[in-house]
C-alpha angles and dihedrals in degrees: 000000000000118000092243090056092050090057096039113113093209091050088055088049092049090051089050088242091137136055092254111134108238115215092190137002136174136152095290108032146017128207129202139158117275110250091225104037117204095189144033087277119013119178136169125217115197133183114242090228117074110258110165102207144334087275089069092059114100127206092259129128092246092058093045090051090047092051092045089049091050090051091046091052092049094048093047092049092050094047090050097046102032109031091151092061114086097182119075129172129193129190151151126221117248115222130285087031095063116113095198123033093230121094108257132172115217112218118195132186104195149264101078117231106234113236090222093071088076089056096060088117119023122191111235095190108207092003094068145309099276140332124225111228099189094120092058097049099091094052093044091048091057091045092049093051091048092051091049092048092047094049096049100029095105095046105046117130 
């Protein structure tokens, strides 16, 4: 095993070497919930073999089959866990926007969870105890939806 794969968090998850709850696993892929969900349901499907990014995929039948299998697993999990959701989105990060250097498919059952909901009360340290951000929510919500649509626009299925 390559040194980068030994240190890779997703490789450890795929080998069940962490406490991460696996939703699905087979000989090719593993799936688990994202630790910071961006949607009603947000899962990651990863290959068991270490593939750093989408740029490392070649136009080979094996790579096509792997990505198709990842998509099938993601779709199946979302249909099983979120049957009431009719809108699904799937996407890979394009470098340099990947947070983990291990190929992972984001699987979303919409609606998206706006990031600004986590900013309801923002600590201001010495400036004050907390600041309500309710007046900014509407604008931040539109911005968050635009960013999500922009990032995943070219990989929607």
